[in-house]
Structure formats: structure tokens, C-alpha cells
C-alpha positions in Angstrom: -22.5 -55.0 -83.3 -20.4 -57.8 -82.2 -16.3 -58.3 -83.2 -17.9 -61.4 -85.0 -20.6 -59.8 -86.9 -20.1 -59.2 -90.5 -20.3 -55.9 -91.6 -22.3 -54.5 -94.7 -20.9 -54.9 -98.0 -21.3 -51.2 -98.4 -18.9 -50.4 -95.5 -16.1 -51.9 -97.8 -16.3 -49.1 -100.5 -14.5 -46.0 -100.3 -16.5 -42.8 -98.7 -13.8 -40.6 -99.2 -15.2 -38.1 -101.5 -12.4 -35.8 -101.2 -8.9 -35.5 -100.6 -7.6 -32.2 -99.0 -4.3 -32.2 -100.9 -3.4 -28.4 -101.0 -4.3 -25.4 -99.7 -6.6 -24.1 -102.5 -8.6 -27.3 -102.8 -9.5 -27.5 -99.1 -11.2 -23.8 -99.4 -13.0 -25.0 -102.5 -14.3 -28.0 -100.6 -15.1 -26.4 -97.4 -17.5 -23.9 -99.3 -19.0 -26.7 -101.3 -19.7 -28.8 -97.9 -20.4 -25.6 -95.4 -24.0 -24.5 -96.8 -25.5 -28.3 -96.6 -26.4 -29.8 -93.3 -24.6 -33.1 -94.5 -22.3 -34.2 -91.7 -18.4 -34.1 -92.5 -15.9 -36.8 -91.5 -12.2 -35.5 -91.7 -9.9 -38.4 -91.4 -6.1 -38.1 -91.4 -3.0 -38.3 -89.4 -2.3 -36.3 -85.9 -1.4 -32.4 -86.7 -2.9 -32.4 -90.1 -5.2 -30.0 -89.3 -8.6 -31.6 -88.6 -10.1 -29.2 -86.3 -9.3 -26.3 -88.5 -11.0 -27.7 -91.4 -13.9 -28.2 -89.2 -14.0 -24.7 -88.0 -13.8 -23.5 -91.5 -16.7 -25.3 -92.3 -18.8 -24.0 -89.5 -17.4 -20.7 -90.2 -18.4 -20.8 -93.7 -21.8 -22.2 -93.3 -23.4 -21.4 -89.7 -25.6 -18.6 -89.1 -24.5 -15.6 -87.3 -24.0 -16.3 -83.3 -24.4 -20.1 -83.9 -22.1 -22.0 -81.6 -19.1 -24.5 -82.3 -18.8 -27.1 -79.9 -15.7 -29.2 -79.8 -15.5 -32.6 -77.8 -12.9 -35.1 -77.1 -14.5 -38.2 -77.6 -12.3 -39.7 -75.2 -13.3 -37.7 -72.4 -17.2 -37.3 -73.1 -19.7 -37.5 -70.8 -23.5 -38.0 -71.5 -23.9 -34.4 -69.9 -21.6 -32.6 -71.8 -22.7 -34.1 -74.9 -26.3 -33.3 -74.5 -25.4 -29.8 -73.3 -23.8 -29.3 -76.7 -26.5 -30.6 -78.8 -29.2 -28.7 -77.0 -27.2 -25.4 -78.1 -27.5 -25.8 -81.3 -24.8 -24.9 -84.3 -21.9 -27.5 -85.0 -20.9 -30.3 -82.8 -17.3 -31.1 -83.7 -16.5 -34.8 -82.1 -12.7 -35.2 -81.9 -11.3 -38.7 -82.4 -15.1 -40.0 -82.8 -13.7 -43.6 -82.9 -13.1 -43.3 -79.0 -16.8 -42.4 -78.5 -18.6 -44.6 -76.2 -21.8 -46.9 -77.8 -24.0 -45.3 -75.3 -22.9 -41.8 -76.3 -23.1 -42.7 -80.0 -26.9 -43.8 -79.8 -27.3 -40.4 -77.7 -26.4 -38.4 -80.8 -28.5 -40.5 -83.1 -31.6 -40.0 -81.2 -31.2 -36.5 -80.5 -29.8 -34.9 -83.7 -32.4 -36.5 -85.5 -35.0 -34.3 -83.5 -33.1 -30.8 -83.7 -31.0 -29.1 -86.2 -27.1 -29.6 -85.5 -24.3 -29.9 -87.6 -22.2 -32.8 -86.7 -18.5 -32.5 -87.6 -16.2 -35.5 -86.8 -12.6 -36.4 -86.9 -10.5 -39.4 -86.7 -7.0 -40.7 -87.2 -7.8 -43.5 -88.7 -10.7 -45.0 -91.3 -13.9 -45.9 -89.0 -14.6 -49.0 -91.1 -12.1 -50.3 -88.6 -13.7 -49.2 -86.0 -16.8 -51.1 -86.9 -15.3 -53.9 -87.8 -13.9 -54.6 -84.2 -17.2 -53.6 -82.8 -16.6 -50.3 -81.2 -18.9 -48.4 -83.3 -22.4 -49.0 -84.7 -22.9 -49.3 -87.9 -25.7 -47.0 -87.9 -23.7 -44.3 -86.4 -20.9 -44.9 -88.8 -23.4 -43.6 -91.6 -24.7 -41.1 -89.7 -21.5 -39.1 -89.4 -19.8 -40.1 -93.0 -22.1 -38.6 -95.2 -19.1 -36.5 -96.6 -15.5 -37.7 -95.9 -12.3 -35.5 -96.4 -9.1 -37.1 -96.2 -6.2 -34.8 -95.3 -2.9 -35.5 -96.4 0.5 -35.5 -94.2 2.9 -33.0 -94.9 5.8 -35.6 -95.8 3.5 -36.1 -98.9 3.1 -32.1 -99.7 6.9 -31.6 -100.1 6.2 -29.0 -102.9 4.3 -27.1 -100.6 6.5 -27.1 -97.4 8.1 -23.9 -98.0 5.2 -22.0 -98.8 3.2 -23.3 -95.7 6.1 -22.7 -93.5 6.6 -18.9 -94.7 2.6 -18.6 -94.0 3.1 -20.1 -90.4 6.1 -17.8 -89.7 4.2 -14.8 -90.8 1.6 -15.6 -88.8 3.5 -16.4 -85.7 5.3 -13.1 -86.2 2.2 -11.2 -86.3 0.5 -13.0 -83.3 3.5 -12.7 -81.3 4.1 -9.2 -82.2 7.9 -9.8 -83.5 9.9 -9.5 -86.7 9.4 -12.1 -89.2 12.9 -14.0 -89.8 14.0 -14.9 -93.3 14.9 -18.2 -93.8 18.2 -19.0 -95.1 19.1 -22.2 -97.6 20.0 -24.2 -94.8 17.1 -23.6 -92.7 15.0 -24.6 -96.0 17.0 -27.8 -96.8 16.0 -29.1 -93.2 12.4 -28.1 -93.6 12.3 -30.1 -97.0 14.2 -33.2 -95.7 12.6 -33.8 -92.2 9.9 -36.0 -92.3 7.7 -34.1 -89.7 5.7 -36.7 -88.1 3.8 -34.2 -86.2 2.7 -32.6 -89.4 1.1 -28.9 -89.5 1.0 -28.9 -85.7 4.5 -29.5 -85.5 5.7 -27.1 -88.3 3.9 -24.3 -86.8 5.3 -25.0 -83.2 8.7 -24.8 -85.1 7.9 -21.8 -86.8 6.8 -19.9 -83.4 9.8 -20.9 -81.7 11.9 -19.3 -84.8 10.3 -16.2 -84.1 10.1 -15.9 -80.5 13.8 -17.2 -80.3 14.8 -15.2 -83.2 17.3 -18.0 -84.1 16.9 -20.2 -86.8 19.7 -22.8 -85.9 18.2 -23.1 -82.1 14.8 -23.3 -83.5 15.8 -26.5 -85.5 17.5 -28.2 -83.0 14.9 -30.8 -82.3 14.8 -31.5 -86.1 18.5 -31.9 -86.4 18.6 -34.3 -83.6 15.6 -36.5 -85.2 17.4 -36.4 -88.5 20.5 -37.6 -86.7 20.2 -41.5 -87.8 24.3 -42.1 -86.8 23.6 -41.0 -83.6 20.9 -43.3 -83.0 22.4 -46.2 -84.4 25.6 -45.7 -81.8 23.3 -44.7 -78.9 21.0 -47.6 -79.3 18.4 -45.5 -78.3 15.0 -44.9 -81.1 14.8 -41.7 -83.3 11.7 -41.1 -81.1 13.3 -40.8 -78.1 16.1 -38.6 -79.4 13.3 -36.2 -81.0 11.6 -36.4 -77.6 14.6 -35.5 -75.7 15.6 -32.7 -78.1 11.9 -31.4 -78.0 12.3 -31.1 -74.2 15.4 -29.3 -74.4 14.6 -26.8 -76.9 11.2 -26.0 -74.7 13.5 -25.3 -71.8 15.9 -23.3 -73.5 12.7 -21.2 -75.1 11.1 -20.7 -71.2 14.8 -20.0 -70.2 15.1 -17.1 -72.8 11.6 -15.8 -72.4 12.0 -15.3 -68.7 15.2 -13.5 -69.0 13.5 -11.0 -71.6 10.8 -10.5 -69.4 13.3 -9.9 -66.4 12.0 -13.0 -64.7 8.2 -11.8 -64.8 6.5 -15.2 -65.1 3.2 -14.0 -65.8 4.6 -11.9 -68.8 6.6 -14.9 -69.8 3.4 -17.1 -69.7 1.6 -14.5 -71.9 4.4 -14.4 -74.2 4.6 -18.4 -74.7 0.9 -18.4 -75.1 0.3 -21.0 -72.1 -1.3 -20.3 -68.9 0.5 -18.9 -65.9 -0.5 -22.5 -64.3 1.0 -24.5 -67.1 4.6 -22.3 -66.8 4.8 -23.0 -63.1 3.9 -26.7 -64.0 6.6 -26.8 -66.5 9.2 -24.8 -64.4 8.9 -27.3 -61.5 9.4 -30.4 -64.0 12.5 -28.7 -65.3 13.7 -28.4 -61.7 13.2 -32.0 -61.1 14.8 -32.9 -64.1 17.9 -31.0 -63.4 18.0 -32.6 -59.7 17.7 -36.1 -61.1 20.2 -35.6 -63.9 18.0 -35.7 -66.7 17.1 -33.4 -69.3 17.7 -29.6 -68.6 19.1 -26.4 -69.7 22.5 -24.7 -69.2 21.1 -21.5 -67.4 19.0 -20.3 -64.7 15.6 -20.1 -65.2 14.5 -17.3 -62.7 
């Protein structure tokens, strides 16, 4: 469909059948759609748990042993797509608006001849992609059988503390460390921060809090992001301040874990839940930053 083509009047209607406004409702809706072959589209901001919802739908509705395939549509190839389609199970298309038109048609042709559950996600309404010609209208209808809208964390203020406690308990269990008790100041910061990275950002903050065991340091990036006075005086954007603070927090975390493991980088990588190669890359970047006078830590990293 060309950019000048006029979309079907049906496209103007809302295809949002459900709004995932809280955890309990999400579980109810997952149960409702899981046992149907109907495709599901999950729309929401980055970090709102779209993949997690797709995995829950697959787990609740798939037969035992059926695979869950996740494909990043921006990097998808004909080969990787067909390999997943031929395997059956569920196919999760991340950021489906970025899928090339030729691959959209491959899914349309293949999905009609073999049972496979299509689950897709997008950060923006797909009707926009149809209007500008990036997505075929027939493909849009084929994946938007049921549309679920996730809600950003800033619109779930009443649940923020409860969600934080759940993520804190989960992080403590995964890392094998004690679960910290959040103090009143910590709770206030959690409620006042906008959480632009949504659940993913909150999850990272809770993991840092558990791993470091220091609430004050775990929220250093949040405090920097909220410091609007400093932002206006320095002439840099709030996003830049947040990014720099996050980098410093990451570097300090790496330093602390390396110290705790006696400099054993392989053990540190395991503690940090990243690959050994990823840790070496981060250490190399930290060394470059320190050499060039950019963000860095105050202590040695090895």
C-alpha cells in the first residue's frame, strides 16, 4: 500500500479489546486468549513487559514441548523467519512494524498452511505503519486479532511500591542474597520518579539494590534524573544527566562485584548475569572513559 493510498475505514476503529492496567487483570486476559489460535498484538512503551506477556500466553496455551520463537523484526531474515515458522509453536515478532514487506507476505503465506501461534509487539499503534505504507493492511489484520495495550509505570502509581517489592524479592531469590527492606525515603523516590524505562528500568534498579546492598547508591541514577535544578544550570538535557548517572552506577556496581569476587572476572560476570565477553567489553570501555576524562569510577576495577 503506497503512502498516498487511503486506508480502509475499518482501520480507523480501535482494535484494542483489552487494557492491561494491573497484574491481576493481565493474568485473567492471558487465560482468556491463551487457548485460542487467534493472533495477539501487544502494544505499549518500551519496558512495559510485552515479551513477558507473550511468553505467558505461550506457556498457558501451548502444548507441552512446543517452542517459543522470538524474532527481532528489525534484524529478521527470510531464513530465520522460515526456520521459526517451520518449527511450529509460537512465533513472537518483536517490534513488528519494522518487519520488511517481503517478510510480512512470507508470514501470511506460511501461517495459513501450518498451525503456528503469532504473537507480536509494537511500541506504537500499527495503524500508523499502515498509513505511511510500511505495513500491508492485510498483514495488519492478520496479526491484530486481539490487541492488548500495556500501561506505562507512571500511570500505575498506586501499584509501584507493590511491584517494586515483587521485583526486589525476585532479584534476591535469583541472586541468592538477602532481600533489603525499603525505607520511607526510598519509597518516596520510587513514587516520584517517572520511570521512563518502565518495568525494565524498575527491575534493574531493584537488582542493583539487592546486589550492592545499598539503597542510597542503587537510586543515585534516579536522584540525578530528578535533579531538575542541576539540569537547568548545566544546560544539558535531563536524558543526558540520567544516562551519565546510569553509566556511573553500572561502573560502580562492576567495581563492587569484582571486589567481592576477589577480582575473578568470570565469577563477577556470573553474579552480574551477563556474559564474560560482555563484562570484558564493559571493562575496556570503562578504561577508555577514564583515560579520556569521561565518566568513570573512583576505584580500581581489577
